[in-house]
C-alpha positions as CSV (number, residue, x, y, z in Angstrom):
1,M,-47.5,-36.3,-19.2
2,T,-47.4,-32.9,-17.4
3,P,-47.1,-29.6,-19.3
4,F,-43.5,-29.2,-17.8
5,L,-42.5,-32.5,-19.2
6,G,-44.2,-31.8,-22.5
7,E,-42.3,-28.6,-23.0
8,F,-39.0,-30.3,-21.9
9,I,-39.5,-33.2,-24.4
10,G,-40.8,-31.0,-27.2
11,T,-38.0,-28.5,-27.0
12,G,-35.4,-31.3,-26.5
13,M,-36.6,-32.9,-29.7
14,L,-36.5,-29.6,-31.6
15,I,-32.9,-28.9,-30.6
16,L,-31.8,-32.5,-31.1
17,L,-33.0,-32.6,-34.7
18,G,-32.1,-29.0,-35.5
19,Q,-28.6,-29.2,-34.1
20,T,-27.8,-32.5,-35.7
21,V,-28.8,-31.1,-39.1
22,V,-26.4,-28.3,-38.6
23,S,-23.7,-30.7,-37.5
24,N,-24.3,-32.9,-40.5
25,V,-23.8,-29.9,-42.8
26,V,-20.9,-28.1,-41.2
27,L,-18.7,-30.8,-39.5
28,Q,-16.0,-32.6,-41.4
29,Q,-16.4,-36.3,-42.5
30,S,-20.2,-36.3,-42.1
31,K,-22.4,-37.7,-44.8
32,G,-24.1,-34.4,-45.3
33,H,-21.0,-32.2,-45.3
34,N,-21.4,-28.9,-47.3
35,S,-25.0,-29.7,-48.3
36,G,-25.9,-26.1,-47.6
37,W,-28.1,-23.5,-46.0
38,I,-31.3,-24.8,-47.6
39,V,-30.8,-28.2,-46.0
40,I,-30.3,-26.4,-42.6
41,S,-33.5,-24.4,-43.1
42,F,-35.6,-27.4,-44.0
43,G,-34.0,-29.3,-41.1
44,W,-35.0,-26.7,-38.6
45,A,-38.5,-26.6,-40.0
46,M,-38.9,-30.4,-39.6
47,A,-37.4,-30.1,-36.1
48,V,-40.2,-27.6,-35.2
49,F,-42.8,-30.0,-36.7
50,V,-41.7,-32.9,-34.6
51,G,-41.2,-30.8,-31.5
52,V,-44.8,-29.4,-31.7
53,Y,-46.3,-32.9,-32.3
54,C,-44.4,-34.3,-29.3
55,A,-45.5,-31.5,-26.9
56,T,-49.0,-30.8,-28.1
57,P,-50.9,-33.4,-26.0
58,S,-49.6,-32.0,-22.7
59,S,-48.5,-28.4,-23.0
60,K,-49.9,-27.2,-26.4
61,A,-46.3,-26.9,-27.7
62,H,-44.9,-23.5,-27.1
63,L,-41.2,-24.7,-27.1
64,N,-40.1,-21.0,-27.1
65,P,-40.0,-18.4,-24.3
66,A,-41.0,-15.7,-26.8
67,I,-44.2,-17.7,-27.7
68,T,-44.9,-18.3,-24.0
69,L,-44.5,-14.6,-23.0
70,S,-46.5,-13.4,-26.0
71,F,-49.4,-15.8,-25.3
72,A,-49.4,-14.7,-21.6
73,M,-49.4,-11.0,-22.6
74,I,-52.6,-11.4,-24.6
75,G,-54.3,-13.6,-22.1
76,K,-54.2,-16.9,-23.9
77,I,-52.4,-18.6,-21.0
78,P,-52.1,-17.5,-17.3
79,W,-48.9,-15.8,-16.1
80,S,-48.7,-18.3,-13.3
81,I,-47.5,-21.1,-15.7
82,V,-44.9,-18.9,-17.5
83,P,-41.9,-19.6,-15.2
84,A,-42.4,-23.4,-15.4
85,Y,-42.8,-23.4,-19.2
86,I,-39.7,-21.3,-19.7
87,A,-37.6,-23.4,-17.3
88,A,-38.7,-26.6,-19.1
89,Q,-37.8,-25.0,-22.5
90,F,-34.3,-24.1,-21.4
91,L,-33.7,-27.4,-19.7
92,G,-35.1,-29.3,-22.7
93,A,-32.8,-27.3,-25.1
94,M,-29.8,-28.1,-23.0
95,A,-30.7,-31.8,-22.9
96,G,-31.3,-31.9,-26.7
97,S,-28.0,-30.2,-27.3
98,L,-26.2,-32.7,-25.2
99,V,-27.6,-35.7,-27.1
100,A,-26.9,-33.9,-30.5
101,W,-23.3,-33.5,-29.4
102,L,-23.0,-37.1,-28.4
103,C,-24.3,-38.1,-31.9
104,F,-21.7,-36.2,-33.7
105,R,-18.9,-36.1,-31.1
106,P,-16.2,-37.8,-33.3
107,H,-16.7,-35.2,-36.1
108,F,-15.6,-32.2,-34.0
109,A,-11.9,-33.2,-33.9
110,P,-11.4,-33.3,-37.7
111,T,-13.2,-30.0,-38.1
112,A,-10.5,-27.3,-37.9
113,D,-12.7,-24.2,-37.8
114,A,-13.7,-23.4,-34.2
115,N,-16.4,-21.0,-35.5
116,L,-18.2,-23.9,-37.2
117,K,-18.1,-25.9,-34.0
118,L,-19.8,-23.0,-32.2
119,A,-22.3,-22.6,-35.0
120,V,-23.4,-26.2,-34.4
121,F,-24.7,-25.1,-31.0
122,C,-25.8,-21.5,-31.4
123,T,-26.1,-18.6,-33.8
124,I,-23.3,-16.4,-35.2
125,P,-24.2,-13.4,-37.3
126,A,-22.8,-13.3,-40.9
127,I,-21.9,-9.6,-40.4
128,R,-21.4,-8.6,-36.7
129,S,-23.4,-5.4,-36.1
130,P,-25.2,-5.4,-32.7
131,F,-28.0,-3.0,-33.7
132,D,-28.6,-4.7,-37.1
133,N,-28.4,-8.2,-35.6
134,L,-30.8,-7.2,-32.9
135,M,-33.2,-5.8,-35.4
136,T,-33.0,-8.9,-37.6
137,E,-33.8,-11.2,-34.6
138,L,-36.6,-8.9,-33.6
139,I,-38.2,-8.8,-37.1
140,A,-37.8,-12.6,-37.7
141,T,-39.3,-13.4,-34.3
142,F,-42.1,-10.9,-34.9
143,V,-43.0,-12.8,-38.1
144,L,-42.9,-16.1,-36.2
145,V,-45.1,-15.0,-33.2
146,F,-47.5,-12.9,-35.2
147,G,-48.0,-15.8,-37.6
148,A,-48.3,-18.3,-34.7
149,L,-50.9,-16.2,-33.0
150,F,-53.1,-16.3,-36.1
151,I,-52.5,-20.0,-36.6
152,A,-53.5,-20.7,-33.0
153,S,-56.7,-18.6,-33.2
154,P,-59.4,-19.0,-31.9
155,G,-57.9,-21.6,-29.5
156,S,-55.7,-20.9,-26.5
157,S,-52.4,-22.3,-27.9
158,L,-50.9,-24.2,-30.8
159,G,-52.0,-27.7,-31.5
160,A,-51.0,-30.8,-33.4
161,L,-52.8,-29.7,-36.6
162,D,-50.9,-26.4,-36.4
163,A,-47.5,-28.2,-36.6
164,L,-47.3,-28.1,-40.4
165,P,-48.1,-24.4,-40.9
166,V,-45.8,-23.4,-38.0
167,S,-43.0,-25.5,-39.5
168,L,-43.6,-23.9,-42.9
169,L,-43.5,-20.5,-41.2
170,V,-40.1,-21.4,-39.7
171,L,-38.9,-22.6,-43.1
172,G,-39.9,-19.2,-44.6
173,I,-38.0,-17.4,-41.9
174,G,-34.9,-19.5,-42.5
175,L,-35.0,-18.9,-46.3
176,G,-35.6,-15.1,-45.8
177,P,-35.0,-12.9,-42.8
178,G,-33.1,-15.6,-40.9
179,G,-30.1,-15.4,-43.2
180,P,-28.1,-12.5,-41.6
181,T,-28.0,-14.0,-38.0
182,G,-28.9,-17.6,-38.4
183,Y,-32.4,-17.0,-36.9
184,A,-32.4,-18.0,-33.3
185,I,-36.0,-16.7,-33.0
186,N,-36.1,-18.5,-29.7
187,P,-34.1,-17.6,-26.6
188,A,-34.0,-21.2,-25.4
189,R,-32.9,-22.5,-28.7
190,D,-29.8,-20.3,-28.7
191,L,-28.8,-19.8,-25.0
192,G,-29.4,-23.4,-23.9
193,P,-27.1,-25.0,-26.5
194,R,-24.6,-22.1,-26.0
195,I,-24.3,-23.0,-22.3
196,M,-23.7,-26.6,-23.4
197,H,-21.0,-25.5,-25.7
198,A,-19.3,-23.8,-22.8
199,L,-19.7,-26.8,-20.5
200,L,-19.0,-29.8,-22.8
201,P,-15.5,-31.0,-23.8
202,V,-15.9,-30.1,-27.4
203,A,-12.7,-30.8,-29.3
204,G,-10.9,-27.7,-30.4
205,K,-13.6,-25.3,-29.4
206,R,-13.3,-21.5,-29.0
207,D,-15.1,-19.3,-26.5
208,S,-18.9,-19.4,-26.5
209,D,-19.2,-15.7,-27.7
210,W,-20.9,-14.4,-24.7
211,A,-20.6,-10.8,-26.0
212,Y,-23.1,-11.7,-28.6
213,A,-25.3,-14.0,-26.5
214,W,-27.7,-11.3,-25.3
215,I,-28.9,-10.5,-28.9
216,P,-30.6,-13.9,-29.6
217,V,-32.3,-13.6,-26.3
218,A,-33.4,-9.9,-26.3
219,G,-34.3,-9.8,-30.0
220,P,-36.8,-12.7,-29.9
221,V,-38.4,-11.5,-26.6
222,L,-38.9,-8.0,-28.0
223,G,-40.1,-9.2,-31.3
224,G,-42.6,-11.6,-29.7
225,L,-44.0,-8.9,-27.3
226,I,-44.4,-6.4,-30.2
227,A,-46.2,-9.1,-32.2
228,A,-48.5,-9.9,-29.3
229,F,-49.2,-6.2,-28.7
230,L,-50.1,-5.6,-32.4
231,Y,-52.2,-8.8,-32.5
232,K,-54.2,-7.6,-29.5
233,M,-54.7,-4.2,-31.0
234,L,-56.0,-5.7,-34.2
235,G,-58.3,-8.1,-32.4
């Protein structure tokens, strides 16, 4: 399996599992309806665990443009592979989102709240404040990337044995700094499914909140690059 395919499959599995957990919690008439934020946080952590395991043999499991850019910045991977990795991550996120929607498609019509339908696909801040939301995403992604860099040391990337600590790191973010924005911490995780929300015939959907869409892209990229810079300075 090529690195491109590894990133595509790994990111697709991450989004498929994460998005279906959110669907199960927020959509009407699902078995897990109203089971809460802790279930969502654990679900995304397990999604990361599975995604990393799927992609590790071929691509070393970045699954996140913020991780890829950060690893390139400090020389852990060559810049030449960055465009292919990021393209695979976005395409994988879109494919995973499509499959997740198919899984829960009948549950969108009985769900009256269009904001919940959007939240299945992408993040919505609890309190909308662009500067504060950007800072939250920056800080949360800084924690993710800074931790991942130490977990991956002294190797060149993440590996299968690192799946558990990385998933626990994501769980900690979900239970802590991820609360205000829903913790995208990954541009592909948010923008890929947001595009699918816009394209798919989701019953009773609202607009895809493009005015907010730049924050879960810019925040993670900035947070990841700051983490990489500090890691390099400390090393």
